[in-house]
C-alpha beads as a LAMMPS data file, in Angstrom:
LAMMPS data file: protein, C-alpha beads

222 atoms
221 bonds

1 atom types
1 bond types

-500.0 500.0 xlo xhi
-500.0 500.0 ylo yhi
-500.0 500.0 zlo zhi

Masses

1 110.0

Atoms # bond

1 1 1 254.351 37.594 -261.418
2 1 1 257.802 37.704 -260.542
3 1 1 259.962 35.743 -263.145
4 1 1 260.636 33.021 -263.124
5 1 1 257.370 31.414 -261.710
6 1 1 256.638 28.109 -262.097
7 1 1 252.571 27.428 -260.867
8 1 1 253.193 23.886 -261.284
9 1 1 255.979 23.723 -258.755
10 1 1 253.696 25.315 -255.974
11 1 1 251.038 22.620 -256.588
12 1 1 253.775 20.010 -256.318
13 1 1 254.809 21.298 -252.750
14 1 1 251.174 21.878 -251.898
15 1 1 250.562 18.020 -252.591
16 1 1 253.814 17.106 -250.363
17 1 1 253.522 19.313 -247.493
18 1 1 251.168 17.486 -245.092
19 1 1 250.310 20.772 -242.782
20 1 1 248.312 21.851 -245.830
21 1 1 247.334 19.263 -248.480
22 1 1 244.242 18.018 -247.002
23 1 1 243.153 21.517 -246.515
24 1 1 242.899 22.528 -249.963
25 1 1 241.220 21.395 -253.359
26 1 1 244.222 20.908 -255.642
27 1 1 243.750 19.677 -259.271
28 1 1 246.308 19.288 -262.102
29 1 1 246.245 23.106 -262.730
30 1 1 244.733 24.886 -259.761
31 1 1 244.120 25.345 -255.870
32 1 1 241.226 26.198 -254.214
33 1 1 241.606 27.828 -250.542
34 1 1 239.655 29.711 -247.945
35 1 1 240.668 32.671 -245.661
36 1 1 239.234 34.231 -242.950
37 1 1 238.114 38.300 -243.771
38 1 1 235.552 39.869 -241.125
39 1 1 235.007 36.707 -239.442
40 1 1 233.888 34.520 -242.323
41 1 1 235.264 32.137 -245.094
42 1 1 236.080 33.698 -248.446
43 1 1 237.449 31.147 -250.994
44 1 1 239.736 31.961 -253.839
45 1 1 241.232 29.860 -256.562
46 1 1 244.510 30.044 -258.272
47 1 1 245.304 28.855 -261.702
48 1 1 247.625 29.273 -264.337
49 1 1 246.236 30.646 -267.659
50 1 1 248.870 30.664 -268.462
51 1 1 249.863 33.490 -266.192
52 1 1 248.986 33.414 -262.658
53 1 1 244.686 33.603 -262.005
54 1 1 243.354 34.641 -258.883
55 1 1 239.352 33.645 -259.036
56 1 1 237.601 35.630 -256.148
57 1 1 235.472 38.745 -255.571
58 1 1 237.338 39.658 -252.577
59 1 1 240.531 42.531 -253.109
60 1 1 242.220 41.154 -249.770
61 1 1 242.004 37.321 -250.736
62 1 1 243.601 37.747 -253.975
63 1 1 246.319 39.740 -252.219
64 1 1 246.480 36.702 -249.948
65 1 1 246.188 34.114 -252.372
66 1 1 248.943 35.880 -254.269
67 1 1 251.222 36.107 -251.212
68 1 1 250.419 32.019 -250.642
69 1 1 252.569 31.020 -253.602
70 1 1 254.954 33.803 -253.385
71 1 1 254.080 35.332 -256.452
72 1 1 255.721 38.323 -256.145
73 1 1 259.100 37.293 -254.759
74 1 1 262.071 38.035 -256.625
75 1 1 263.911 34.648 -257.167
76 1 1 266.417 36.314 -260.248
77 1 1 268.955 36.973 -257.805
78 1 1 269.118 34.023 -256.208
79 1 1 269.417 31.999 -259.736
80 1 1 272.038 34.340 -260.847
81 1 1 274.089 33.556 -257.730
82 1 1 273.679 29.917 -258.768
83 1 1 275.451 30.352 -261.952
84 1 1 278.813 28.248 -261.814
85 1 1 278.113 26.653 -258.541
86 1 1 277.500 23.209 -259.678
87 1 1 276.378 21.438 -256.322
88 1 1 273.937 24.538 -255.704
89 1 1 272.804 24.150 -259.765
90 1 1 271.861 20.556 -258.984
91 1 1 269.575 21.448 -256.116
92 1 1 267.854 23.937 -257.984
93 1 1 267.073 22.879 -261.562
94 1 1 264.580 20.140 -260.486
95 1 1 262.600 23.115 -258.557
96 1 1 263.024 25.810 -260.989
97 1 1 260.706 28.352 -261.059
98 1 1 259.451 27.431 -257.423
99 1 1 258.657 30.313 -255.067
100 1 1 258.082 29.876 -251.398
101 1 1 254.741 28.657 -250.930
102 1 1 253.448 30.008 -247.380
103 1 1 250.464 29.509 -244.776
104 1 1 247.784 32.104 -245.619
105 1 1 247.901 34.153 -242.345
106 1 1 250.599 35.020 -239.542
107 1 1 247.411 33.455 -237.376
108 1 1 247.995 30.248 -238.845
109 1 1 251.864 30.069 -238.568
110 1 1 251.237 31.282 -234.936
111 1 1 249.138 28.182 -234.282
112 1 1 251.383 25.762 -236.574
113 1 1 254.431 27.189 -234.908
114 1 1 253.324 25.483 -231.623
115 1 1 252.035 22.424 -233.200
116 1 1 255.182 21.665 -234.948
117 1 1 257.203 21.665 -231.406
118 1 1 258.683 18.495 -230.666
119 1 1 255.835 16.435 -233.151
120 1 1 256.358 14.483 -236.085
121 1 1 255.018 16.845 -239.169
122 1 1 252.232 14.306 -239.860
123 1 1 250.986 14.502 -235.846
124 1 1 251.010 18.187 -236.133
125 1 1 249.312 18.207 -239.631
126 1 1 246.547 16.343 -237.821
127 1 1 246.278 18.559 -234.636
128 1 1 245.961 21.506 -237.150
129 1 1 243.142 19.769 -238.736
130 1 1 241.940 19.513 -235.396
131 1 1 242.031 22.911 -234.727
132 1 1 240.381 24.034 -237.897
133 1 1 237.371 21.968 -237.335
134 1 1 236.590 23.414 -233.864
135 1 1 237.544 26.853 -234.829
136 1 1 237.590 27.477 -238.304
137 1 1 235.255 29.490 -240.621
138 1 1 233.382 27.311 -243.397
139 1 1 232.659 27.707 -246.779
140 1 1 231.404 24.830 -249.113
141 1 1 233.101 24.956 -252.545
142 1 1 231.963 22.164 -255.361
143 1 1 230.439 20.064 -252.487
144 1 1 233.960 20.331 -250.442
145 1 1 233.975 21.865 -246.974
146 1 1 236.868 24.291 -246.724
147 1 1 237.953 25.568 -243.560
148 1 1 239.585 28.793 -243.198
149 1 1 241.640 29.697 -240.151
150 1 1 240.214 32.458 -238.119
151 1 1 241.709 35.849 -238.095
152 1 1 244.424 36.703 -235.365
153 1 1 242.198 38.869 -233.155
154 1 1 239.719 35.869 -233.046
155 1 1 242.237 33.372 -232.158
156 1 1 243.508 35.829 -229.297
157 1 1 240.181 35.216 -227.607
158 1 1 240.613 31.662 -227.480
159 1 1 241.789 29.814 -223.847
160 1 1 244.371 27.491 -223.376
161 1 1 241.531 25.062 -222.451
162 1 1 239.290 25.450 -225.482
163 1 1 242.120 24.861 -227.748
164 1 1 243.047 21.565 -225.414
165 1 1 240.129 20.224 -225.843
166 1 1 240.304 20.531 -229.391
167 1 1 243.450 18.996 -230.252
168 1 1 243.481 16.592 -227.444
169 1 1 246.718 18.249 -226.026
170 1 1 246.709 20.351 -222.807
171 1 1 250.052 21.709 -222.840
172 1 1 249.645 22.747 -226.307
173 1 1 246.544 23.998 -225.769
174 1 1 247.641 26.527 -223.203
175 1 1 250.939 27.411 -225.373
176 1 1 249.151 28.123 -228.373
177 1 1 246.830 30.706 -226.505
178 1 1 249.865 32.226 -225.194
179 1 1 251.420 32.728 -228.403
180 1 1 248.743 33.821 -230.289
181 1 1 248.089 36.601 -227.730
182 1 1 251.743 37.633 -227.414
183 1 1 251.975 37.857 -231.459
184 1 1 248.653 39.987 -231.464
185 1 1 249.953 42.107 -229.340
186 1 1 252.834 42.882 -231.228
187 1 1 250.944 43.435 -234.343
188 1 1 251.058 42.160 -237.960
189 1 1 252.100 45.575 -238.983
190 1 1 254.873 45.907 -236.696
191 1 1 255.959 42.416 -237.666
192 1 1 255.941 43.363 -241.096
193 1 1 257.939 46.583 -240.726
194 1 1 260.164 46.047 -238.057
195 1 1 263.892 45.180 -238.759
196 1 1 264.294 41.521 -238.553
197 1 1 266.809 41.414 -235.766
198 1 1 264.115 43.587 -233.667
199 1 1 260.870 41.379 -234.680
200 1 1 262.983 38.041 -233.564
201 1 1 264.266 39.393 -230.291
202 1 1 260.234 40.489 -229.535
203 1 1 259.162 36.859 -230.541
204 1 1 261.606 35.285 -228.630
205 1 1 260.546 37.067 -225.740
206 1 1 257.263 35.181 -226.078
207 1 1 256.029 32.584 -223.712
208 1 1 256.177 29.305 -225.769
209 1 1 258.513 30.510 -228.394
210 1 1 262.275 29.768 -228.837
211 1 1 265.115 29.420 -231.418
212 1 1 263.571 26.064 -232.649
213 1 1 260.187 27.247 -233.021
214 1 1 261.603 30.877 -235.294
215 1 1 263.712 27.993 -237.235
216 1 1 260.825 26.127 -238.164
217 1 1 258.431 29.368 -238.949
218 1 1 261.334 30.857 -241.521
219 1 1 261.269 27.642 -243.092
220 1 1 257.567 27.699 -243.754
221 1 1 256.670 31.110 -243.803
222 1 1 259.374 33.427 -245.172

Bonds

1 1 1 2
2 1 2 3
3 1 3 4
4 1 4 5
5 1 5 6
6 1 6 7
7 1 7 8
8 1 8 9
9 1 9 10
10 1 10 11
11 1 11 12
12 1 12 13
13 1 13 14
14 1 14 15
15 1 15 16
16 1 16 17
17 1 17 18
18 1 18 19
19 1 19 20
20 1 20 21
21 1 21 22
22 1 22 23
23 1 23 24
24 1 24 25
25 1 25 26
26 1 26 27
27 1 27 28
28 1 28 29
29 1 29 30
30 1 30 31
31 1 31 32
32 1 32 33
33 1 33 34
34 1 34 35
35 1 35 36
36 1 36 37
37 1 37 38
38 1 38 39
39 1 39 40
40 1 40 41
41 1 41 42
42 1 42 43
43 1 43 44
44 1 44 45
45 1 45 46
46 1 46 47
47 1 47 48
48 1 48 49
49 1 49 50
50 1 50 51
51 1 51 52
52 1 52 53
53 1 53 54
54 1 54 55
55 1 55 56
56 1 56 57
57 1 57 58
58 1 58 59
59 1 59 60
60 1 60 61
61 1 61 62
62 1 62 63
63 1 63 64
64 1 64 65
65 1 65 66
66 1 66 67
67 1 67 68
68 1 68 69
69 1 69 70
70 1 70 71
71 1 71 72
72 1 72 73
73 1 73 74
74 1 74 75
75 1 75 76
76 1 76 77
77 1 77 78
78 1 78 79
79 1 79 80
80 1 80 81
81 1 81 82
82 1 82 83
83 1 83 84
84 1 84 85
85 1 85 86
86 1 86 87
87 1 87 88
88 1 88 89
89 1 89 90
90 1 90 91
91 1 91 92
92 1 92 93
93 1 93 94
94 1 94 95
95 1 95 96
96 1 96 97
97 1 97 98
98 1 98 99
99 1 99 100
100 1 100 101
101 1 101 102
102 1 102 103
103 1 103 104
104 1 104 105
105 1 105 106
106 1 106 107
107 1 107 108
108 1 108 109
109 1 109 110
110 1 110 111
111 1 111 112
112 1 112 113
113 1 113 114
114 1 114 115
115 1 115 116
116 1 116 117
117 1 117 118
118 1 118 119
119 1 119 120
120 1 120 121
121 1 121 122
122 1 122 123
123 1 123 124
124 1 124 125
125 1 125 126
126 1 126 127
127 1 127 128
128 1 128 129
129 1 129 130
130 1 130 131
131 1 131 132
132 1 132 133
133 1 133 134
134 1 134 135
135 1 135 136
136 1 136 137
137 1 137 138
138 1 138 139
139 1 139 140
140 1 140 141
141 1 141 142
142 1 142 143
143 1 143 144
144 1 144 145
145 1 145 146
146 1 146 147
147 1 147 148
148 1 148 149
149 1 149 150
150 1 150 151
151 1 151 152
152 1 152 153
153 1 153 154
154 1 154 155
155 1 155 156
156 1 156 157
157 1 157 158
158 1 158 159
159 1 159 160
160 1 160 161
161 1 161 162
162 1 162 163
163 1 163 164
164 1 164 165
165 1 165 166
166 1 166 167
167 1 167 168
168 1 168 169
169 1 169 170
170 1 170 171
171 1 171 172
172 1 172 173
173 1 173 174
174 1 174 175
175 1 175 176
176 1 176 177
177 1 177 178
178 1 178 179
179 1 179 180
180 1 180 181
181 1 181 182
182 1 182 183
183 1 183 184
184 1 184 185
185 1 185 186
186 1 186 187
187 1 187 188
188 1 188 189
189 1 189 190
190 1 190 191
191 1 191 192
192 1 192 193
193 1 193 194
194 1 194 195
195 1 195 196
196 1 196 197
197 1 197 198
198 1 198 199
199 1 199 200
200 1 200 201
201 1 201 202
202 1 202 203
203 1 203 204
204 1 204 205
205 1 205 206
206 1 206 207
207 1 207 208
208 1 208 209
209 1 209 210
210 1 210 211
211 1 211 212
212 1 212 213
213 1 213 214
214 1 214 215
215 1 215 216
216 1 216 217
217 1 217 218
218 1 218 219
219 1 219 220
220 1 220 221
221 1 221 222
C-alpha cells in the first residue's frame, strides 16, 4: 500500500457514493464485494489489520480488490505540492489518506458511464442495481446476495433490447450495448497502455460517448 493510506477514508467514501454503497457489505472496518472471473462471482473482503488485507482465494480477485481502493496509487506528490497552499490544505486535511476508490471493472464503468448521462446519481444507481439483478453473477456471503458485474466480453454479447427491458429505458439500453461493444473492441489492455490522448480520442469516437461521459468517468474511475 502506498502511504499515506487511510482505509477508514475509503469506507467513508463507499458509504456516501450511491452508485456502489448498496451493492457491498460494509462494516466499521471492512468491505466485502464480488468480481466476475471466468463467468462466476468471486467474493473478497478488504480490511485493515492494521495494514490493508485482502481475504480471497483468487489472486486476480485480490489484485482487483487492491485496485478498487487505489492501494498502490502514489499520492505523496499531491501532498508535497499542497504544502504552503492554505486553500488546498483545507480541502485535503479532512480527506487525508484517501486514495481514489474505483469501480471494480472496466465493464462496470462502461455501463455506469451511460446510466449517469442526464440522470441524477440516485437514479443512475437504481438502474445499475436493476442491471446487476438481471445480468450479474450472484454469490451468497454471510446470508447476503452479492452480484458481480459480468466481464466485458460477456457484456458485449447483450443486445440493447435485453438491457432496455432490465433497466426500463429503451434509449439507454441501446446506448449501453453500443458503448460496451465499442470498449470491448478497443480492448482493456490497449486502453490501459495507450497514450492518454490517443485512448481518449478512440473513446470519443464510440457512439454514445462524449466529453461529458469521459469527464464523469475520470471523476469516478481514474
